[in-house]
Residue frames relative to the residue before (quaternion, step in Angstrom):
aa qw qx qy qz dx dy dz
M 1.0000 0.0000 0.0000 0.0000 0.00 0.00 0.00
E 0.2678 -0.7670 0.5709 0.1186 3.61 -0.80 1.12
E 0.1963 -0.7430 0.6348 0.0808 3.59 -1.12 0.78
I 0.0353 0.7867 -0.6136 0.0587 3.54 -0.86 1.04
E 0.1739 -0.7563 0.6069 0.1717 3.65 -1.09 0.52
I 0.1577 -0.7558 0.6355 0.0009 3.44 -1.08 0.93
K 0.0935 -0.8321 0.5459 0.0276 3.66 -0.78 0.99
S 0.7378 0.4007 -0.2448 0.4849 3.58 1.19 -0.21
T 0.4788 -0.6850 0.4778 0.2707 3.55 -0.99 0.86
Q 0.6500 0.5086 -0.3099 0.4720 3.53 1.34 -0.19
N 0.3672 0.7407 -0.4675 0.3129 3.49 1.27 0.37
D 0.5851 -0.6369 0.3635 0.3461 3.59 -0.93 1.00
L 0.6892 0.4574 -0.3239 0.4592 3.57 0.94 -0.82
V 0.5339 0.5646 -0.4208 0.4682 3.64 1.10 -0.40
K 0.6569 0.5287 -0.3138 0.4364 3.63 0.73 -1.10
Y 0.6808 0.5274 -0.2783 0.4253 3.46 0.97 -1.11
V 0.6474 0.4951 -0.3468 0.4642 3.63 0.98 -0.78
V 0.5977 0.5233 -0.3892 0.4663 3.67 0.96 -0.82
K 0.6984 0.4778 -0.3399 0.4104 3.70 0.70 -0.70
L 0.5812 0.6046 -0.3614 0.4075 3.53 1.23 -0.38
Q 0.5533 0.6091 -0.3784 0.4237 3.51 1.35 -0.14
N 0.5930 0.5418 -0.3420 0.4876 3.50 1.50 -0.20
A 0.5056 -0.6970 0.4101 0.3007 3.65 -0.49 1.06
K 0.6628 0.4972 -0.3173 0.4613 3.61 0.84 -1.04
F 0.6908 0.5041 -0.2930 0.4276 3.59 0.81 -0.94
R 0.6427 0.5301 -0.2940 0.4686 3.46 1.13 -0.99
K 0.6821 0.4703 -0.3207 0.4589 3.63 0.79 -0.93
A 0.5974 0.5755 -0.3580 0.4286 3.62 1.01 -0.64
N 0.7685 0.3763 -0.1681 0.4894 3.46 1.09 -0.83
K 0.3409 -0.7921 0.4231 0.2782 3.51 1.49 -0.01
L 0.4624 0.6453 -0.4362 0.4237 3.53 1.05 0.91
I 0.3100 -0.7243 0.5971 0.1511 3.52 -1.37 0.55
F 0.2365 -0.7430 0.6077 0.1507 3.65 -0.83 0.89
V 0.0257 0.8047 -0.5924 0.0280 3.65 -0.87 0.96
D 0.1716 0.7538 -0.6328 0.0429 3.51 -1.06 0.76
G 0.4578 0.6195 -0.5171 0.3732 3.56 -1.24 0.02
D 0.4064 -0.7480 0.4557 0.2601 3.68 -0.32 1.15
K 0.6728 0.5093 -0.3380 0.4167 3.58 0.83 -0.91
T 0.6633 0.5138 -0.2857 0.4630 3.55 1.08 -0.76
M 0.6474 0.5472 -0.2883 0.4452 3.42 1.11 -0.94
V 0.6161 0.5753 -0.2710 0.4647 3.52 1.05 -0.99
G 0.6867 0.4937 -0.2680 0.4614 3.51 0.89 -1.11
L 0.6397 0.4996 -0.3161 0.4912 3.64 1.01 -0.75
I 0.6491 0.5043 -0.3312 0.4632 3.58 0.88 -0.86
D 0.6476 0.5341 -0.3008 0.4526 3.55 0.92 -0.91
D 0.7404 0.4267 -0.2474 0.4565 3.56 1.10 -0.76
G 0.5382 -0.6801 0.3583 0.3456 3.40 1.48 0.24
V 0.3276 0.7598 -0.5029 0.2500 3.68 1.19 0.43
E 0.3535 -0.7651 0.5047 0.1868 3.57 -0.81 0.83
F 0.2255 -0.7934 0.5527 0.1189 3.59 -0.76 1.02
E 0.5137 -0.5978 0.5319 0.3094 3.53 -1.29 0.57
Y 0.7568 -0.0818 0.0828 0.6432 3.45 1.08 -1.00
I 0.0387 -0.7605 0.6444 0.0703 3.59 -1.09 0.67
F 0.1946 -0.7911 0.5760 0.0665 3.64 -0.91 0.92
L 0.2358 0.7460 -0.5769 0.2348 3.51 -0.65 1.22
K 0.6045 -0.5744 0.4384 0.3354 3.41 -1.47 0.19
K 0.5898 -0.5779 0.3658 0.4295 3.67 -0.90 0.54
D 0.7214 0.4467 -0.3034 0.4336 3.65 0.84 -0.53
N 0.3929 0.7316 -0.5007 0.2442 3.63 1.03 0.21
R 0.4995 -0.7276 0.3988 0.2491 3.51 -0.91 1.15
Y 0.6974 0.4865 -0.3141 0.4222 3.55 1.11 -0.34
L 0.2793 0.8169 -0.4658 0.1943 3.57 1.47 -0.01
N 0.7391 0.4467 -0.2654 0.4286 3.65 0.70 -0.95
K 0.6733 0.4767 -0.3150 0.4692 3.64 1.15 -0.23
I 0.5541 0.6630 -0.3739 0.3370 3.60 1.27 -0.35
K 0.1721 -0.7075 0.6782 0.0996 3.58 -1.19 0.93
A 0.2931 0.7357 -0.5741 0.2079 3.63 -0.65 1.23
K 0.4996 -0.6368 0.4754 0.3448 3.46 -1.22 0.61
K 0.7970 0.0449 -0.0390 0.6011 3.71 1.24 -0.50
I 0.1406 -0.7760 0.6113 0.0653 3.33 -0.89 0.97
I 0.1752 -0.8137 0.5535 0.0298 3.54 -0.57 1.35
Y 0.1985 -0.7676 0.5928 0.1412 3.61 -0.56 1.06
V 0.0059 -0.7948 0.6034 -0.0643 3.54 -0.91 1.02
N 0.4657 -0.6401 0.5229 0.3161 3.50 -1.42 0.01
D 0.7306 -0.4337 0.2967 0.4360 3.55 -1.31 -0.02
K 0.6021 0.5345 -0.3871 0.4494 3.63 1.06 -0.65
I 0.6661 0.4521 -0.3421 0.4847 3.71 0.74 -0.78
L 0.6161 0.4979 -0.3955 0.4649 3.72 0.74 -0.72
D 0.6644 0.5212 -0.3174 0.4315 3.68 0.74 -0.80
K 0.6866 0.5051 -0.2634 0.4517 3.48 1.13 -0.80
I 0.7496 0.3968 -0.2197 0.4820 3.49 0.98 -0.82
S 0.6151 0.5586 -0.3650 0.4199 3.69 1.15 -0.33
S 0.3900 -0.7306 0.5276 0.1891 3.44 -1.20 0.84
V 0.6313 0.5396 -0.3206 0.4556 3.63 1.31 -0.27
V 0.5444 -0.6050 0.4702 0.3414 3.48 -1.30 0.66
T 0.7110 0.4319 -0.2940 0.4706 3.57 0.73 -0.95
P 0.5678 -0.6271 0.4228 0.3249 3.70 -0.82 1.01
C 0.0672 -0.8146 0.5735 0.0548 3.51 -0.83 0.91
S 0.4080 -0.7461 0.4642 0.2476 3.72 -0.88 0.60
M 0.7777 0.2463 -0.1688 0.5532 3.66 1.24 0.09
V 0.0123 0.7745 -0.6315 -0.0338 3.48 -1.19 0.58
G 0.1376 -0.8353 0.5320 0.0148 3.56 -0.60 1.12
I 0.1314 -0.7202 0.6717 0.1134 3.59 -1.40 0.52
I 0.0861 -0.7818 0.6172 -0.0192 3.48 -0.88 1.24
K 0.5059 -0.6407 0.5016 0.2861 3.35 -1.28 0.65
E 0.5424 -0.6527 0.4226 0.3181 3.55 -0.94 1.03
P 0.3860 -0.7276 0.4886 0.2878 3.70 -0.52 0.87
E 0.3838 -0.7194 0.5321 0.2282 3.49 -1.19 0.65
V 0.1068 -0.8109 0.5750 -0.0169 3.51 -0.56 1.21
N 0.2109 -0.7813 0.5742 0.1242 3.73 -0.63 0.87
F 0.4654 -0.6567 0.5133 0.2980 3.58 -0.85 0.77
S 0.5771 0.6026 -0.3632 0.4147 3.64 1.08 -0.66
D 0.6198 0.5601 -0.3586 0.4166 3.62 1.13 -0.67
F 0.5977 0.6010 -0.3535 0.3958 3.53 1.18 -0.67
L 0.5537 0.6308 -0.3703 0.3979 3.63 1.23 -0.59
K 0.6786 0.4985 -0.2666 0.4690 3.51 1.19 -0.81
F 0.6128 0.5907 -0.3618 0.3802 3.65 1.05 -0.56
N 0.3735 -0.7053 0.5499 0.2463 3.56 -1.29 0.49
K 0.7851 0.2183 -0.1144 0.5683 3.63 0.86 -0.96
I 0.0272 0.7930 -0.6008 0.0970 3.57 -0.56 1.34
V 0.2133 -0.7583 0.6049 0.1163 3.56 -1.03 0.85
L 0.1531 -0.7605 0.6247 0.0887 3.67 -0.96 0.97
L 0.0843 -0.7680 0.6333 0.0454 3.57 -0.74 0.92
D 0.1704 -0.8180 0.5476 -0.0439 3.46 -0.75 1.32
G 0.8677 -0.0348 -0.0054 0.4958 3.48 -0.36 1.37
I 0.3575 0.7469 -0.5227 0.2027 3.77 1.10 0.19
K 0.1924 -0.8417 0.4987 0.0770 3.54 -0.56 1.02
D 0.6649 0.5228 -0.2864 0.4500 3.58 1.20 -0.43
A 0.4180 -0.7339 0.4681 0.2599 3.65 -0.54 1.09
G 0.6320 0.5713 -0.2962 0.4318 3.49 0.98 -0.94
N 0.6491 0.5266 -0.2586 0.4843 3.49 1.07 -0.97
L 0.7014 0.4888 -0.2551 0.4517 3.52 0.91 -1.02
G 0.6439 0.4836 -0.3225 0.4975 3.59 1.16 -0.69
T 0.6322 0.5062 -0.3428 0.4760 3.73 1.00 -0.64
I 0.6470 0.5201 -0.3353 0.4455 3.62 0.95 -0.74
I 0.6216 0.5237 -0.3241 0.4841 3.54 1.10 -0.83
R 0.6426 0.5094 -0.3278 0.4693 3.64 0.80 -0.84
S 0.6753 0.4677 -0.2918 0.4900 3.61 0.82 -0.85
A 0.6155 0.5412 -0.3545 0.4502 3.58 0.94 -0.77
C 0.6693 0.4899 -0.2961 0.4736 3.57 0.98 -0.80
A 0.6457 0.5294 -0.3212 0.4468 3.56 0.93 -0.90
F 0.7746 0.3186 -0.1599 0.5224 3.70 0.90 -0.81
L 0.5566 -0.6840 0.3830 0.2750 3.62 1.06 0.66
V 0.2416 0.7018 -0.6286 0.2323 3.62 0.68 0.95
D 0.4511 -0.7452 0.4252 0.2455 3.57 -0.94 0.81
G 0.7947 -0.1133 0.0522 0.5940 3.59 1.15 -0.46
I 0.2622 -0.7563 0.5821 0.1431 3.52 -1.43 0.40
I 0.1275 -0.7921 0.5942 0.0569 3.50 -0.94 0.91
L 0.1701 -0.7665 0.6111 0.1005 3.67 -0.80 0.99
V 0.0132 0.7512 -0.6593 0.0294 3.58 -1.14 0.83
N 0.8542 0.2893 -0.1764 0.3943 3.40 -1.46 0.29
D 0.7428 -0.4550 0.2634 0.4147 3.57 0.45 1.23
C 0.1934 0.7564 -0.5926 0.1983 3.63 0.70 1.05
V 0.6233 -0.5103 0.4188 0.4192 3.58 -1.26 0.36
D 0.7014 -0.4712 0.3817 0.3746 3.59 -1.26 0.57
I 0.4458 -0.6834 0.4988 0.2922 3.65 -0.64 0.98
Y 0.8099 0.2709 -0.1511 0.4978 3.62 0.74 -0.94
N 0.1750 0.7301 -0.6112 0.2505 3.59 0.93 1.05
S 0.5866 -0.6332 0.3731 0.3402 3.47 -0.95 0.88
K 0.6435 0.5310 -0.3055 0.4589 3.54 1.20 -0.70
T 0.6453 0.5142 -0.3340 0.4557 3.43 1.07 -0.76
I 0.5946 0.5596 -0.3292 0.4743 3.67 1.08 -0.80
R 0.6990 0.4737 -0.2719 0.4616 3.56 0.77 -0.95
S 0.6698 0.4968 -0.3150 0.4530 3.59 0.97 -0.70
A 0.6775 0.4442 -0.2897 0.5096 3.48 1.16 -0.77
A 0.3918 -0.6851 0.5227 0.3223 3.67 1.18 -0.13
Q 0.7838 -0.3166 0.2632 0.4649 3.41 -1.25 -0.78
N 0.4984 0.7028 -0.3790 0.3377 3.59 1.37 -0.08
M 0.3976 0.7499 -0.4526 0.2733 3.70 1.25 -0.17
F 0.7827 0.3611 -0.1579 0.4818 3.54 0.96 -0.97
K 0.5268 0.6430 -0.4089 0.3765 3.57 1.21 0.15
I 0.7628 0.3385 -0.1122 0.5394 3.67 1.24 -0.43
P 0.3535 -0.7048 0.5251 0.3202 3.67 -0.68 0.71
I 0.1003 -0.7458 0.6583 -0.0157 3.41 -1.27 1.08
I 0.0020 -0.7820 0.6228 -0.0252 3.54 -0.94 0.80
H 0.2258 -0.7300 0.6212 0.1737 3.52 -1.17 0.78
S 0.0087 0.8314 -0.5423 0.1206 3.63 -0.51 1.23
D 0.4258 -0.6394 0.5466 0.3332 3.47 -1.29 -0.31
V 0.6877 -0.4943 0.3313 0.4160 3.57 -1.39 0.52
N 0.5314 0.6408 -0.4390 0.3382 3.74 0.88 -0.54
L 0.6643 0.5196 -0.2957 0.4486 3.60 0.99 -0.96
I 0.5689 0.5785 -0.3982 0.4280 3.60 1.23 -0.46
H 0.5920 0.5682 -0.3928 0.4151 3.58 1.06 -0.56
Q 0.6327 0.5057 -0.3482 0.4720 3.58 0.99 -0.78
L 0.6875 0.4793 -0.3233 0.4395 3.70 0.75 -0.78
K 0.6268 0.5862 -0.3400 0.3846 3.58 1.07 -0.57
K 0.5014 0.6375 -0.4008 0.4261 3.52 1.47 -0.15
T 0.8111 0.2556 -0.1114 0.5141 3.53 1.17 -0.60
H 0.7854 0.3456 -0.1518 0.4906 3.40 1.38 -0.32
T 0.3757 -0.7103 0.5190 0.2916 3.66 -0.81 0.48
L 0.3034 -0.7709 0.5418 0.1418 3.57 -0.85 1.17
I 0.0214 -0.8072 0.5898 -0.0088 3.73 -0.35 1.12
S 0.1936 -0.7963 0.5677 0.0787 3.63 -0.71 1.12
T 0.3446 -0.6979 0.5896 0.2159 3.60 -1.08 0.72
V 0.0941 0.8007 -0.5849 0.0890 3.41 -0.73 1.12
V 0.6598 -0.5698 0.3142 0.3759 3.54 -1.26 0.39
N 0.7931 0.0967 -0.0826 0.5957 3.61 1.23 -0.62
S 0.2027 0.7323 -0.6256 0.1768 3.55 -0.96 1.19
K 0.5551 -0.5929 0.4532 0.3674 3.49 -1.35 0.24
N 0.6641 0.4774 -0.2944 0.4944 3.71 1.22 -0.14
D 0.2142 -0.7308 0.6421 0.0880 3.50 -0.88 1.25
I 0.5406 -0.6572 0.4387 0.2888 3.55 -0.95 1.07
T 0.6240 0.5884 -0.3204 0.4022 3.50 1.03 -0.85
N 0.8220 0.1268 -0.1278 0.5403 3.62 0.93 -0.30
Y 0.3740 0.7301 -0.4812 0.3091 3.53 1.21 0.51
K 0.3419 -0.7280 0.5665 0.1795 3.71 -0.88 0.96
F 0.2101 -0.7823 0.5766 0.1063 3.60 -0.35 1.15
P 0.4718 -0.6877 0.4707 0.2880 3.56 -1.08 0.88
E 0.7358 -0.3863 0.2919 0.4736 3.67 -1.21 -0.01
K 0.8095 0.0913 0.0080 0.5799 3.56 0.55 -1.20
Y 0.1783 0.8141 -0.5280 0.1631 3.56 -0.67 1.09
I 0.2539 -0.6980 0.6407 0.1946 3.53 -1.42 0.23
V 0.1003 -0.7759 0.6155 0.0954 3.54 -0.87 0.84
A 0.2364 -0.8130 0.5284 0.0632 3.59 -0.70 1.20
F 0.0817 -0.7718 0.6304 0.0140 3.55 -1.01 0.96
G 0.2085 -0.7866 0.5681 0.1229 3.58 -1.00 0.70
S 0.6844 -0.5016 0.3237 0.4186 3.52 -1.18 0.14
E 0.6101 -0.5410 0.4249 0.3932 3.73 -1.13 0.51
A 0.6743 0.4770 -0.3320 0.4555 3.73 0.86 -0.74
S 0.8607 0.2522 -0.0419 0.4403 3.55 0.61 -1.12
G 0.3707 -0.7126 0.5133 0.3023 3.56 1.18 -0.53
L 0.7343 -0.3760 0.3132 0.4704 3.54 -1.30 -0.33
S 0.5116 -0.6217 0.4919 0.3313 3.58 -1.14 0.61
E 0.6471 -0.5258 0.3917 0.3891 3.57 -1.18 0.47
E 0.6162 0.6031 -0.3159 0.3960 3.56 0.99 -0.82
V 0.6848 0.4764 -0.2356 0.4985 3.44 1.03 -1.17
I 0.6279 0.5464 -0.3038 0.4637 3.60 1.04 -0.87
K 0.6810 0.5053 -0.2846 0.4471 3.55 0.97 -0.82
L 0.6624 0.5006 -0.2783 0.4829 3.52 1.31 -0.57
S 0.4662 0.7182 -0.4075 0.3174 3.57 1.28 -0.42
D 0.3013 -0.7144 0.6099 0.1637 3.48 -1.24 0.79
D 0.7830 0.0530 0.0213 0.6194 3.61 1.31 -0.55
K 0.2073 -0.7651 0.6017 0.0975 3.52 -1.25 0.38
V 0.0227 -0.7962 0.6045 0.0151 3.61 -0.98 0.86
T 0.1708 -0.7829 0.5952 0.0595 3.39 -1.37 0.55
L 0.3621 -0.6751 0.6012 0.2274 3.60 -1.20 0.65
L 0.2557 -0.7728 0.5716 0.1034 3.43 -0.54 1.26
M 0.0766 -0.8353 0.5441 0.0191 3.60 -0.72 0.90
D 0.4111 -0.7232 0.5072 0.2251 3.62 -1.27 0.60
N 0.7849 0.4070 -0.2153 0.4147 3.55 -1.33 -0.25
N 0.5764 -0.6263 0.3633 0.3788 3.56 1.20 0.60
V 0.3618 0.6993 -0.5436 0.2909 3.62 1.07 0.59
E 0.3624 -0.7888 0.4596 0.1878 3.49 -0.65 1.12
S 0.7886 -0.0933 0.1213 0.5956 3.63 1.04 -0.94
L 0.3828 -0.6891 0.5944 0.1592 3.34 -1.58 0.46
N 0.6096 -0.4795 0.4631 0.4289 3.53 -1.25 0.27
I 0.5593 -0.6521 0.3938 0.3268 3.64 -0.85 0.88
A 0.6558 0.5349 -0.3098 0.4333 3.54 1.14 -0.72
V 0.6004 0.5417 -0.2938 0.5096 3.56 1.38 -0.81
F 0.6862 0.4808 -0.3091 0.4499 3.51 0.83 -0.98
A 0.6324 0.5088 -0.3535 0.4651 3.65 0.92 -0.81
S 0.6282 0.5504 -0.3449 0.4283 3.65 0.82 -0.97
I 0.6469 0.5274 -0.2993 0.4624 3.65 0.94 -0.92
T 0.6361 0.5208 -0.2852 0.4928 3.53 1.04 -0.99
F 0.6527 0.5171 -0.3311 0.4438 3.65 0.78 -0.91
A 0.6762 0.5086 -0.2820 0.4523 3.46 0.97 -0.89
M 0.6338 0.4879 -0.3233 0.5058 3.53 1.04 -0.66
M 0.5654 0.5782 -0.3558 0.4684 3.71 1.11 -0.66
K 0.7265 0.4372 -0.2478 0.4687 3.53 0.72 -1.14
L 0.6054 0.5297 -0.3571 0.4748 3.59 1.05 -0.57
N 0.6609 0.5167 -0.3068 0.4495 3.56 0.88 -0.98
Q 0.6668 0.4968 -0.3141 0.4581 3.63 1.05 -0.77
R 0.6080 0.5106 -0.3471 0.4991 3.58 1.11 -0.55
F 0.6214 0.5251 -0.3558 0.4600 3.68 0.99 -0.67
I 0.6376 0.5538 -0.2943 0.4475 3.55 1.01 -0.96
C 0.7053 0.4651 -0.2676 0.4632 3.53 0.84 -1.16
S 0.6691 0.5053 -0.3221 0.4397 3.64 0.95 -0.68
């Protein structure tokens, strides 16, 4: 572990970190920008290794950090490199995890997210997927950037606990050889609360505005609906997904027992 001190906001590394807030630049470098103290503390507690971590010398979490390079900075530099309005005491850079599509062939419970545009919703869905033991998540059709800073903060430290891949619908054809594709729709004969999930399956969710794309619906082997009372027409997609994940876990316990 290398330790460096930087005092100038004009330092080249400081400028580089600021550029990593741009999605195109970040993707090209295969790095992830993380800030917000709650998220950073969660990642440190989980033992996530940082490529770089920027903080002051008196930071109380210093002895718990796993990082290739620790960069000591001042408040001015933290203000410059942070993307949040509230002052934060740490900024981290993490190497983008390598996820192989072949790994998904071994998973039993997979979630497919189709055109999810809201970063906060995506982060909440990831957090709920971790909480209810989903094996992996696939994003298709112009979903929001997985490593958008708002997505990461909404997922809290859970972003790196589950394999997530951005793919195209063609790969779903490969998975359908071993998995049942179940689409969540507004109207179907199957209520999620009493639906019996198969052993290996993919559950697909669309955006609140547009729902699932036609290509995903056409690929579906089955469809499910969450029936609601009191004339409630719809739920936030993250809330709906969370309820579904809970039903999936309950179904798994029923099968195991």
